Each structure stands twice: as C-alpha cells, then as structure tokens.
ZAMARGU-4260 file (C-alpha; in steps of 0.2 Angstrom, whole numbers, plus 5000, padded with zeros to 4 digits):
<rodrens>
0) 4980/5168/4738 | 4983/5169/4757 | 4979/5183/4769 | 4985/5185/4787 | 4976/5196/4799
5) 4985/5201/4815 | 4973/5207/4828 | 4980/5216/4844 | 4964/5224/4852 | 4952/5216/4864
10) 4936/5209/4858 | 4925/5224/4865 | 4929/5242/4869 | 4936/5246/4852 | 4930/5240/4835
15) 4947/5236/4828 | 4946/5217/4831 | 4927/5217/4825 | 4932/5226/4809 | 4947/5215/4806
20) 4936/5199/4808 | 4923/5207/4797 | 4936/5209/4783 | 4943/5191/4786 | 4926/5184/4786
25) 4922/5192/4769 | 4938/5187/4761 | 4935/5169/4767 | 4918/5169/4759 | 4926/5174/4743
30) 4938/5160/4743 | 4954/5168/4750 | 4964/5157/4762 | 4963/5167/4778 | 4974/5166/4794
35) 4970/5176/4809 | 4983/5178/4823 | 4976/5185/4840 | 4990/5193/4850 | 4990/5204/4866
40) 4973/5209/4872 | 4965/5201/4856 | 4969/5184/4864 | 4952/5187/4873 | 4943/5187/4857
45) 4945/5168/4856 | 4937/5165/4874 | 4922/5153/4873 | 4905/5158/4881 | 4905/5177/4878
50) 4889/5185/4883 | 4884/5201/4874 | 4868/5211/4875 | 4855/5207/4863 | 4858/5215/4846
55) 4876/5217/4849 | 4890/5209/4839 | 4898/5193/4846 | 4917/5191/4842 | 4915/5173/4846
60) 4902/5171/4832 | 4913/5180/4820 | 4928/5169/4824 | 4917/5154/4821 | 4912/5161/4804
65) 4930/5163/4799 | 4933/5145/4804 | 4917/5139/4794 | 4925/5147/4779 | 4941/5136/4781
70) 4950/5150/4790 | 4963/5146/4803 | 4964/5155/4820 | 4980/5155/4830 | 4980/5163/4848
75) 4997/5168/4855 | 5001/5156/4869 | 5011/5168/4880 | 4996/5180/4878 | 4984/5167/4883
80) 4994/5163/4899 | 4996/5181/4904 | 4977/5183/4903 | 4973/5166/4912 | 4965/5159/4896
85) 4967/5140/4895 | 4966/5129/4879 | 4950/5122/4885 | 4942/5139/4885 | 4945/5143/4867
90) 4931/5144/4855 | 4930/5129/4843 | 4942/5131/4829 | 4954/5142/4838 | 4970/5135/4845
95) 4986/5140/4855 | 4999/5146/4843 | 5016/5154/4844 | 5028/5168/4837 | 5036/5154/4827
100) 5020/5150/4818 | 5016/5169/4816 | 5033/5170/4808 | 5029/5156/4796 | 5011/5163/4792
105) 5019/5180/4788 | 5032/5173/4777 | 5019/5163/4767 | 5005/5176/4766 | 5002/5186/4750
110) 4995/5200/4761 | 4997/5204/4779 | 4984/5216/4787 | 4986/5222/4805 | 4972/5229/4816
</rodrens>
C-alpha cells in the first residue's frame, strides 16, 4: 500500500506540516510505502541546517526519519526557486521534484492525505 502526503504549510508557525510528518513517519514504520510532496511554503521544510530551540521539534529530523523508513521526499522545484532554496540546501534524502511527478504519485497512491 502506498500513501501520499501533500504538505502545504511552512515548517514552523503552524503544526500542519509537523502533524503530517508525524503520520507519515508512523505509517512508514508500519511498512507502508510513503511519499511526501512539499509544495508552497512547505518547501522550506526540506531546508538543511534548521536551528530550533532545545526541546522543540525539528521538521528536518522528522523528514530524515521518513527517509530512514524508505519514504520518498519530493520538493516542488518552482516553489524552491520562488523561495531561493537550492538543491544543495535540501536535507539528505529530499530532492527537487515537479508537478508531473506529483501527478504520477497521486495516480499510483492508494491514499492521498493533504495537510
């Protein structure tokens, strides 16, 4: 079974991306094939080197956990460009993606969850 998560919100300021990644990570640990697509302000979730206060969650760490459980992370390329994020700045395991790839993932997913 494959689950696609489409995240729209920034990494901090709301908890939508946080909660989406919590669920994606949990499903990945249960053996579900997980795809995460970061679009709009969620593209910033994949920026490497995030500094958060001690005891606060790190979206970067959460993305690495999804990848560690064989999840796939795609980041909208136009959204990256609009926010000045380069390929070299992406967290390990995340990669530049496209609307065409999101279309393919959507067509092949058993479930699509949008946060």
